[in-house]
TIRO-2110 file (N, C-alpha, C; in Angstrom, 1 decimal):
// TIRO-2110
22.0, 23.9, -31.3, N, 1, A
21.2, 22.5, -30.9, CA, 1, A
20.9, 22.0, -29.8, C, 1, A
19.6, 22.0, -29.3, N, 2, A
19.2, 21.8, -28.1, CA, 2, A
19.7, 20.3, -27.5, C, 2, A
20.3, 20.2, -26.3, N, 3, A
21.0, 19.1, -25.8, CA, 3, A
20.9, 18.9, -24.5, C, 3, A
19.9, 19.8, -23.9, N, 4, A
20.2, 19.6, -22.4, CA, 4, A
18.6, 19.0, -22.0, C, 4, A
18.6, 18.4, -21.0, N, 5, A
17.2, 18.0, -20.5, CA, 5, A
16.3, 19.3, -20.3, C, 5, A
16.7, 20.4, -19.9, N, 6, A
15.9, 21.6, -19.6, CA, 6, A
15.5, 21.9, -21.0, C, 6, A
16.3, 21.8, -22.0, N, 7, A
15.7, 22.1, -23.5, CA, 7, A
14.6, 21.5, -23.9, C, 7, A
14.6, 20.2, -23.4, N, 8, A
13.5, 18.8, -23.7, CA, 8, A
12.2, 19.9, -22.8, C, 8, A
12.1, 20.1, -21.8, N, 9, A
11.1, 20.7, -21.0, CA, 9, A
10.6, 21.9, -21.8, C, 9, A
11.5, 23.0, -21.9, N, 10, A
11.1, 24.2, -22.8, CA, 10, A
10.7, 24.1, -23.9, C, 10, A
10.9, 22.9, -24.7, N, 11, A
10.1, 22.4, -25.8, CA, 11, A
8.7, 21.6, -25.9, C, 11, A
8.6, 21.0, -24.8, N, 12, A
7.6, 20.3, -24.3, CA, 12, A
6.5, 21.1, -23.8, C, 12, A
6.8, 21.4, -22.5, N, 13, A
5.9, 22.3, -21.7, CA, 13, A
5.9, 23.8, -21.6, C, 13, A
4.9, 24.6, -21.0, N, 14, A
5.3, 25.7, -20.6, CA, 14, A
5.8, 25.8, -19.3, C, 14, A
7.1, 26.4, -19.3, N, 15, A
8.0, 26.1, -18.2, CA, 15, A
8.6, 27.5, -17.9, C, 15, A
8.4, 27.7, -16.7, N, 16, A
8.5, 26.9, -15.5, CA, 16, A
6.9, 26.6, -15.0, C, 16, A
6.5, 25.0, -14.9, N, 17, A
5.1, 24.6, -14.4, CA, 17, A
5.3, 25.0, -13.0, C, 17, A
4.2, 24.8, -11.8, N, 18, A
4.3, 25.1, -10.5, CA, 18, A
5.5, 24.3, -9.9, C, 18, A
5.5, 23.2, -10.5, N, 19, A
5.9, 22.1, -9.6, CA, 19, A
7.6, 22.2, -9.9, C, 19, A
8.1, 22.7, -10.9, N, 20, A
9.6, 22.5, -11.2, CA, 20, A
9.8, 24.0, -10.6, C, 20, A
11.4, 23.9, -10.1, N, 21, A
11.9, 25.0, -10.1, CA, 21, A
13.5, 24.8, -10.5, C, 21, A
14.1, 25.9, -11.1, N, 22, A
15.6, 26.2, -11.3, CA, 22, A
16.2, 26.5, -10.1, C, 22, A
17.2, 26.0, -9.5, N, 23, A
18.2, 26.4, -8.5, CA, 23, A
19.6, 26.5, -8.6, C, 23, A
20.3, 27.2, -8.9, N, 24, A
21.5, 27.1, -9.0, CA, 24, A
22.1, 25.8, -10.2, C, 24, A
21.3, 26.5, -11.2, N, 25, A
21.5, 25.3, -12.2, CA, 25, A
21.0, 23.6, -12.2, C, 25, A
19.8, 23.7, -11.1, N, 26, A
19.7, 22.2, -10.9, CA, 26, A
18.1, 22.2, -10.9, C, 26, A
17.8, 21.3, -12.0, N, 27, A
16.0, 21.4, -12.2, CA, 27, A
15.6, 20.4, -10.8, C, 27, A
14.8, 21.3, -10.2, N, 28, A
13.7, 20.4, -9.0, CA, 28, A
12.4, 20.4, -9.3, C, 28, A
11.8, 18.9, -8.8, N, 29, A
10.4, 19.0, -8.7, CA, 29, A
9.9, 18.6, -7.3, C, 29, A
9.3, 19.5, -6.8, N, 30, A
8.6, 19.1, -5.6, CA, 30, A
9.8, 18.6, -4.7, C, 30, A
10.9, 19.5, -4.6, N, 31, A
12.1, 19.8, -3.9, CA, 31, A
12.7, 18.2, -4.1, C, 31, A
12.8, 17.4, -5.2, N, 32, A
13.6, 16.5, -5.5, CA, 32, A
14.7, 17.1, -6.5, C, 32, A
15.6, 16.7, -6.5, N, 33, A
16.7, 17.1, -7.4, CA, 33, A
16.8, 16.3, -8.6, C, 33, A
16.2, 16.9, -9.6, N, 34, A
16.2, 15.8, -10.9, CA, 34, A
17.5, 15.7, -11.5, C, 34, A
18.0, 16.8, -11.4, N, 35, A
19.6, 16.5, -11.8, CA, 35, A
20.5, 15.3, -11.4, C, 35, A
20.0, 15.3, -10.1, N, 36, A
20.9, 13.8, -9.2, CA, 36, A
20.4, 13.0, -9.9, C, 36, A
18.8, 13.0, -10.4, N, 37, A
18.5, 11.7, -10.6, CA, 37, A
18.9, 11.2, -11.9, C, 37, A
19.2, 12.2, -13.0, N, 38, A
19.3, 12.2, -14.4, CA, 38, A
21.1, 11.8, -13.9, C, 38, A
21.6, 12.5, -13.6, N, 39, A
23.0, 12.0, -13.5, CA, 39, A
23.1, 10.3, -12.9, C, 39, A
22.3, 9.7, -12.1, N, 40, A
22.3, 8.4, -11.8, CA, 40, A
21.8, 7.6, -12.7, C, 40, A
20.9, 8.1, -13.3, N, 41, A
20.0, 7.0, -14.0, CA, 41, A
19.8, 7.5, -15.8, C, 41, A
20.3, 8.5, -16.1, N, 42, A
20.8, 9.0, -17.2, CA, 42, A
19.4, 9.5, -17.8, C, 42, A
19.4, 10.4, -19.0, N, 43, A
18.3, 10.7, -19.7, CA, 43, A
17.9, 9.9, -21.1, C, 43, A
16.5, 10.0, -21.7, N, 44, A
15.5, 10.4, -20.9, CA, 44, A
15.0, 9.6, -19.7, C, 44, A
14.1, 10.4, -18.6, N, 45, A
14.2, 10.2, -17.5, CA, 45, A
12.5, 10.2, -17.2, C, 45, A
11.9, 9.4, -16.7, N, 46, A
10.3, 9.1, -16.6, CA, 46, A
9.9, 8.6, -15.1, C, 46, A
9.3, 9.8, -14.2, N, 47, A
8.9, 8.9, -13.1, CA, 47, A
7.6, 9.4, -12.7, C, 47, A
7.1, 9.1, -11.8, N, 48, A
5.7, 9.3, -11.5, CA, 48, A
5.9, 9.7, -10.0, C, 48, A
5.3, 11.1, -9.7, N, 49, A
5.1, 11.8, -8.4, CA, 49, A
3.6, 11.5, -7.9, C, 49, A
3.5, 10.5, -7.2, N, 50, A
2.2, 10.0, -6.9, CA, 50, A
1.3, 10.9, -6.3, C, 50, A
1.8, 11.9, -5.6, N, 51, A
0.7, 12.9, -5.1, CA, 51, A
0.4, 13.6, -5.9, C, 51, A
0.8, 13.9, -7.2, N, 52, A
0.2, 14.5, -8.2, CA, 52, A
-1.1, 14.4, -8.6, C, 52, A
-1.1, 12.8, -8.5, N, 53, A
-2.0, 12.3, -9.3, CA, 53, A
-3.4, 12.6, -8.7, C, 53, A
-3.4, 12.4, -7.6, N, 54, A
-4.4, 13.0, -6.8, CA, 54, A
-4.7, 14.2, -7.2, C, 54, A
-3.9, 15.1, -6.6, N, 55, A
-3.7, 16.7, -7.1, CA, 55, A
-4.7, 17.2, -8.6, C, 55, A
-4.1, 16.5, -9.4, N, 56, A
-4.6, 16.8, -11.0, CA, 56, A
-6.0, 16.2, -10.6, C, 56, A
-6.3, 15.1, -10.4, N, 57, A
-7.8, 14.5, -10.1, CA, 57, A
-9.0, 15.5, -9.6, C, 57, A
-8.4, 16.0, -8.5, N, 58, A
-9.2, 17.1, -7.3, CA, 58, A
-9.2, 18.3, -8.2, C, 58, A
-8.3, 18.8, -8.7, N, 59, A
-8.2, 19.8, -9.7, CA, 59, A
-9.2, 19.8, -10.9, C, 59, A
-9.1, 18.5, -11.6, N, 60, A
-10.1, 18.6, -13.0, CA, 60, A
-11.6, 18.4, -12.3, C, 60, A
-11.5, 17.6, -11.1, N, 61, A
-13.2, 17.8, -10.5, CA, 61, A
-13.9, 18.8, -10.0, C, 61, A
-12.8, 19.9, -9.7, N, 62, A
-13.2, 21.2, -8.9, CA, 62, A
-13.4, 22.2, -10.3, C, 62, A
-12.5, 22.0, -11.5, N, 63, A
-13.1, 22.7, -12.8, CA, 63, A
-14.4, 22.5, -13.2, C, 63, A
-14.8, 21.3, -13.0, N, 64, A
-16.0, 21.0, -13.7, CA, 64, A
-16.9, 21.0, -12.5, C, 64, A
-16.8, 20.8, -11.4, N, 65, A
-17.9, 21.4, -10.6, CA, 65, A
-18.2, 22.8, -10.4, C, 65, A
-17.4, 23.9, -10.7, N, 66, A
-17.2, 25.1, -10.6, CA, 66, A
-17.7, 25.5, -12.0, C, 66, A
-17.5, 24.7, -13.2, N, 67, A
-18.4, 25.3, -14.4, CA, 67, A
-20.0, 24.8, -14.4, C, 67, A
-20.2, 23.5, -13.4, N, 68, A
-21.4, 23.3, -13.6, CA, 68, A
-22.5, 24.0, -12.7, C, 68, A
-21.8, 24.8, -11.6, N, 69, A
-22.4, 25.7, -11.3, CA, 69, A
-22.4, 27.0, -11.6, C, 69, A
-21.8, 27.4, -12.4, N, 70, A
-21.8, 28.8, -12.9, CA, 70, A
-22.8, 28.6, -14.5, C, 70, A
-22.7, 27.3, -14.9, N, 71, A
-23.8, 27.5, -16.1, CA, 71, A
-25.1, 26.5, -15.8, C, 71, A
-25.4, 26.5, -14.2, N, 72, A
-26.6, 25.8, -13.6, CA, 72, A
-26.7, 24.4, -14.8, C, 72, A
-25.8, 23.5, -14.8, N, 73, A
-26.1, 22.4, -15.6, CA, 73, A
-26.6, 21.7, -14.9, C, 73, A
-27.5, 20.6, -15.4, N, 74, A
-28.2, 19.5, -14.7, CA, 74, A
-27.8, 18.3, -14.8, C, 74, A
-26.7, 17.9, -15.2, N, 75, A
-26.3, 16.9, -15.6, CA, 75, A
-25.1, 16.6, -14.5, C, 75, A
-24.4, 15.5, -14.8, N, 76, A
-23.4, 15.0, -13.8, CA, 76, A
-21.7, 14.7, -14.4, C, 76, A
-21.2, 14.9, -13.6, N, 77, A
-19.6, 14.5, -14.0, CA, 77, A
-19.1, 14.0, -13.3, C, 77, A
-18.7, 12.5, -13.9, N, 78, A
-17.7, 11.8, -13.3, CA, 78, A
-16.3, 11.7, -14.1, C, 78, A
-15.7, 11.4, -13.4, N, 79, A
-14.0, 11.4, -13.3, CA, 79, A
-13.7, 10.0, -14.1, C, 79, A
-13.1, 9.5, -15.0, N, 80, A
-12.8, 8.7, -15.6, CA, 80, A
-11.1, 8.7, -15.8, C, 80, A
-10.7, 7.6, -15.2, N, 81, A
-9.2, 7.8, -15.1, CA, 81, A
-9.0, 6.5, -16.2, C, 81, A
-8.0, 7.0, -17.4, N, 82, A
-7.5, 6.2, -18.4, CA, 82, A
-6.4, 5.7, -18.3, C, 82, A
-7.0, 4.3, -18.1, N, 83, A
-5.9, 3.1, -17.6, CA, 83, A
-4.4, 3.2, -18.7, C, 83, A
-4.8, 3.7, -20.0, N, 84, A
-3.9, 3.5, -21.1, CA, 84, A
-2.5, 4.7, -20.6, C, 84, A
-2.9, 5.8, -19.7, N, 85, A
-2.1, 6.7, -19.2, CA, 85, A
-1.1, 5.9, -18.4, C, 85, A
-1.4, 4.7, -17.5, N, 86, A
-0.3, 4.5, -16.9, CA, 86, A
-1.1, 2.9, -16.3, C, 86, A
-0.4, 1.9, -16.5, N, 87, A
-0.9, 0.5, -15.9, CA, 87, A
-0.4, 0.1, -14.7, C, 87, A
0.5, 0.8, -14.3, N, 88, A
1.2, 0.6, -13.2, CA, 88, A
0.3, 0.5, -11.9, C, 88, A
0.2, -0.6, -10.9, N, 89, A
-0.6, -1.0, -9.9, CA, 89, A
-0.4, 0.3, -8.9, C, 89, A
0.6, 0.9, -8.7, N, 90, A
1.1, 1.9, -7.6, CA, 90, A
0.0, 3.2, -8.4, C, 90, A
0.1, 3.4, -9.4, N, 91, A
-0.4, 4.6, -10.2, CA, 91, A
-1.9, 4.6, -9.9, C, 91, A
-2.5, 3.3, -10.3, N, 92, A
-4.0, 3.4, -10.4, CA, 92, A
-4.4, 3.4, -8.9, C, 92, A
-3.7, 2.5, -8.2, N, 93, A
-4.0, 2.4, -6.7, CA, 93, A
-4.0, 3.9, -6.2, C, 93, A
-3.1, 5.0, -6.7, N, 94, A
-3.3, 6.5, -6.3, CA, 94, A
-4.5, 7.2, -6.5, C, 94, A
-4.8, 6.8, -8.1, N, 95, A
-6.1, 7.4, -8.5, CA, 95, A
-7.4, 6.9, -8.2, C, 95, A
-7.7, 5.5, -7.8, N, 96, A
-8.6, 4.8, -7.0, CA, 96, A
-9.1, 5.8, -5.8, C, 96, A
-8.0, 6.3, -5.3, N, 97, A
-8.2, 7.1, -3.7, CA, 97, A
-9.4, 8.1, -4.0, C, 97, A
-9.4, 8.6, -5.1, N, 98, A
-10.4, 9.8, -5.3, CA, 98, A
-11.8, 9.6, -5.9, C, 98, A
-12.3, 8.3, -5.7, N, 99, A
-13.7, 8.1, -5.9, CA, 99, A
-14.0, 8.2, -7.5, C, 99, A
-13.4, 7.7, -8.5, N, 100, A
-13.2, 7.3, -9.5, CA, 100, A
-13.9, 6.5, -10.6, C, 100, A
-14.1, 6.6, -12.2, N, 101, A
-14.1, 5.4, -12.7, CA, 101, A
-13.1, 5.3, -13.7, C, 101, A
-13.5, 4.3, -14.8, N, 102, A
-12.3, 3.5, -15.3, CA, 102, A
-12.7, 4.3, -16.9, C, 102, A
-11.8, 4.1, -17.8, N, 103, A
-11.8, 4.5, -19.1, CA, 103, A
-10.7, 3.3, -19.8, C, 103, A
-11.0, 2.6, -20.3, N, 104, A
-10.2, 1.2, -20.9, CA, 104, A
-10.2, 1.5, -22.7, C, 104, A
-9.1, 1.3, -23.3, N, 105, A
-8.7, 1.3, -24.5, CA, 105, A
-8.4, 0.2, -25.1, C, 105, A
-8.1, -1.0, -24.5, N, 106, A
-7.6, -2.0, -25.2, CA, 106, A
-8.3, -3.4, -24.0, C, 106, A
-7.8, -4.7, -25.0, N, 107, A
-8.4, -5.9, -24.7, CA, 107, A
-7.6, -6.1, -23.1, C, 107, A
-6.2, -5.5, -23.1, N, 108, A
-5.5, -5.8, -21.6, CA, 108, A
-6.1, -5.2, -20.5, C, 108, A
-7.1, -3.8, -20.6, N, 109, A
-7.6, -3.1, -19.6, CA, 109, A
-8.8, -3.6, -19.2, C, 109, A
-9.4, -4.4, -19.9, N, 110, A
-10.4, -5.0, -19.2, CA, 110, A
-9.9, -6.1, -18.3, C, 110, A
-8.8, -6.6, -18.6, N, 111, A
-8.0, -7.8, -17.4, CA, 111, A
-7.7, -6.8, -16.5, C, 111, A
-7.4, -5.6, -16.5, N, 112, A
-7.0, -4.9, -15.5, CA, 112, A
-8.0, -4.5, -14.6, C, 112, A
-9.2, -4.2, -15.3, N, 113, A
-10.7, -3.9, -14.4, CA, 113, A
-11.1, -5.2, -13.8, C, 113, A
-11.1, -6.1, -14.2, N, 114, A
-11.2, -7.5, -13.6, CA, 114, A
-10.6, -7.7, -12.5, C, 114, A
-9.5, -7.4, -12.2, N, 115, A
-8.3, -7.5, -11.1, CA, 115, A
-8.5, -6.7, -9.8, C, 115, A
-9.0, -5.5, -10.4, N, 116, A
-9.5, -4.4, -10.1, CA, 116, A
-10.7, -4.7, -8.8, C, 116, A
-11.3, -5.5, -9.8, N, 117, A
-12.9, -6.1, -8.9, CA, 117, A
-12.6, -7.1, -8.1, C, 117, A
-11.7, -8.1, -8.4, N, 118, A
-11.3, -8.8, -7.7, CA, 118, A
-10.8, -8.6, -6.3, C, 118, A
-10.0, -7.6, -6.6, N, 119, A
-9.1, -7.1, -5.5, CA, 119, A
-10.3, -6.0, -4.5, C, 119, A
-11.5, -5.9, -4.8, N, 120, A
-12.4, -4.8, -4.0, CA, 120, A
-11.8, -3.3, -4.2, C, 120, A
-11.2, -3.0, -5.5, N, 121, A
-10.8, -1.8, -5.4, CA, 121, A
-11.7, -1.0, -6.3, C, 121, A
-12.4, -1.5, -7.0, N, 122, A
-13.8, -1.1, -7.8, CA, 122, A
-14.8, -2.2, -8.0, C, 122, A
-16.1, -1.7, -7.9, N, 123, A
-17.0, -2.4, -7.7, CA, 123, A
-18.1, -2.1, -9.0, C, 123, A
-19.3, -3.3, -9.0, N, 124, A
-20.2, -3.0, -10.2, CA, 124, A
-20.6, -1.6, -10.6, C, 124, A
-20.4, -0.8, -9.6, N, 125, A
-21.0, 0.7, -9.4, CA, 125, A
-20.2, 1.6, -10.2, C, 125, A
-18.7, 1.0, -10.5, N, 126, A
-17.7, 1.7, -11.1, CA, 126, A
-18.0, 1.8, -12.6, C, 126, A
-18.4, 2.9, -13.2, N, 127, A
-18.4, 2.9, -14.4, CA, 127, A
-17.0, 2.4, -15.3, C, 127, A
-17.3, 1.9, -16.4, N, 128, A
-15.9, 0.9, -17.3, CA, 128, A
-16.5, 1.6, -18.5, C, 128, A
-15.7, 2.5, -19.1, N, 129, A
-16.0, 3.2, -20.6, CA, 129, A
-15.1, 2.6, -21.2, C, 129, A
-15.5, 2.0, -22.5, N, 130, A
-14.7, 1.2, -23.6, CA, 130, A
-14.5, 1.9, -24.6, C, 130, A
-13.5, 2.7, -24.4, N, 131, A
-12.7, 3.7, -25.7, CA, 131, A
-12.0, 3.1, -26.7, C, 131, A
-11.6, 3.7, -27.9, N, 132, A
-10.8, 3.1, -28.9, CA, 132, A
-11.6, 2.1, -29.8, C, 132, A
-10.2, 1.4, -30.6, N, 133, A
-10.8, 0.6, -31.8, CA, 133, A
-11.0, -1.0, -31.0, C, 133, A
-12.3, -1.3, -31.7, N, 134, A
-12.6, -2.7, -30.7, CA, 134, A
-12.0, -4.1, -31.9, C, 134, A
-11.1, -4.5, -31.4, N, 135, A
-10.8, -5.7, -32.0, CA, 135, A
-11.3, -6.7, -31.6, C, 135, A
-11.2, -7.8, -31.9, N, 136, A
-12.0, -9.1, -31.6, CA, 136, A
-11.8, -9.4, -30.0, C, 136, A
-10.5, -9.4, -29.5, N, 137, A
-10.3, -9.8, -28.0, CA, 137, A
-11.0, -9.2, -27.2, C, 137, A
-10.5, -7.2, -27.5, N, 138, A
-11.2, -6.6, -26.8, CA, 138, A
-12.7, -6.5, -26.6, C, 138, A
-13.7, -6.9, -27.7, N, 139, A
-14.8, -7.0, -27.6, CA, 139, A
-15.4, -8.0, -26.9, C, 139, A
-14.4, -9.2, -26.8, N, 140, A
-14.8, -10.6, -26.1, CA, 140, A
-14.4, -10.3, -24.6, C, 140, A
-13.3, -9.2, -24.2, N, 141, A
-13.2, -9.2, -22.7, CA, 141, A
-14.2, -8.3, -22.4, C, 141, A
-14.7, -7.2, -23.3, N, 142, A
-16.1, -6.1, -22.6, CA, 142, A
-17.1, -7.2, -22.5, C, 142, A
-17.6, -8.3, -23.6, N, 143, A
-18.6, -9.2, -23.1, CA, 143, A
-18.7, -10.1, -21.9, C, 143, A
-17.5, -10.3, -21.6, N, 144, A
-17.2, -11.0, -20.0, CA, 144, A
-17.5, -10.2, -19.4, C, 144, A
-16.9, -9.2, -19.3, N, 145, A
-17.2, -8.1, -17.9, CA, 145, A
-18.4, -8.0, -17.9, C, 145, A
-19.0, -7.6, -18.9, N, 146, A
-21.0, -7.3, -18.8, CA, 146, A
-21.3, -8.5, -18.4, C, 146, A
-21.1, -9.8, -19.2, N, 147, A
-21.9, -11.2, -18.7, CA, 147, A
-21.6, -11.6, -17.2, C, 147, A
-20.3, -11.0, -16.6, N, 148, A
-20.0, -11.5, -15.3, CA, 148, A
-21.0, -10.5, -14.2, C, 148, A
-21.6, -9.7, -15.0, N, 149, A
-22.6, -8.9, -14.0, CA, 149, A
-22.2, -7.3, -13.8, C, 149, A
-21.4, -7.1, -14.6, N, 150, A
-21.2, -5.9, -14.5, CA, 150, A
-21.6, -4.6, -15.2, C, 150, A
-22.7, -3.9, -14.8, N, 151, A
-24.3, -3.1, -15.2, CA, 151, A
-23.8, -1.8, -15.5, C, 151, A
-22.4, -1.6, -15.3, N, 152, A
-22.1, 0.1, -15.7, CA, 152, A
-20.7, -0.1, -16.6, C, 152, A
-21.0, -0.9, -17.7, N, 153, A
-19.9, -0.9, -18.6, CA, 153, A
-20.3, -0.5, -20.0, C, 153, A
-20.1, 0.6, -20.3, N, 154, A
-20.1, 1.5, -21.4, CA, 154, A
-19.3, 1.3, -22.7, C, 154, A
-19.7, 1.2, -24.1, N, 155, A
-19.1, 1.2, -25.1, CA, 155, A
-19.1, 2.5, -25.5, C, 155, A
-18.0, 3.6, -26.0, N, 156, A
-17.9, 4.7, -26.5, CA, 156, A
-17.8, 4.5, -27.7, C, 156, A
-18.7, 4.9, -28.5, N, 157, A
-18.6, 5.1, -30.0, CA, 157, A
-18.5, 6.1, -30.7, C, 157, A
-17.8, 6.3, -31.8, N, 158, A
-17.6, 7.8, -32.2, CA, 158, A
-17.9, 7.5, -33.8, C, 158, A
-19.2, 8.0, -34.1, N, 159, A
-19.9, 7.7, -35.5, CA, 159, A
-19.6, 8.7, -36.5, C, 159, A
-18.9, 8.6, -37.4, N, 160, A
-18.4, 9.8, -38.4, CA, 160, A
-19.1, 9.8, -39.9, C, 160, A
-20.0, 10.7, -40.0, N, 161, A
-20.9, 10.8, -41.5, CA, 161, A
-19.8, 10.8, -42.6, C, 161, A
-19.5, 9.8, -43.6, N, 162, A
-18.8, 10.0, -44.8, CA, 162, A
-19.8, 10.3, -46.1, C, 162, A
END
């Protein structure tokens, strides 16, 4: 039976990832002793390492940039942060440092977009892609965003043939 935190990581991820190290039976992440955090706060433990958000966005942008050049692609690539991955203000603030756009998936996410606009963190030039099933409140909120002047709001539709 697997009962240790490292067992969970081994089952869930390709381990070790470059950010993780195992030193003297202690799991470390960017030189942070995760074993001590788990002893203090218990497991399962979720934390967000803010610099990694920007690192991952920059890495994804580079992959696409390299692929665009290699394939002589004439289109453009725009990184869109999916708000459902984390709604926390400090996470969004970190992501927005990287000239990104936003993908929403619920009515609540449109409220976040409106607050980001109000706070000057995004503009009408920012793409807002609305993904996911469109319940009535989500449609209402998307319409409110568009009717308030946001010209770069798009709904993603997936159409399947039955």
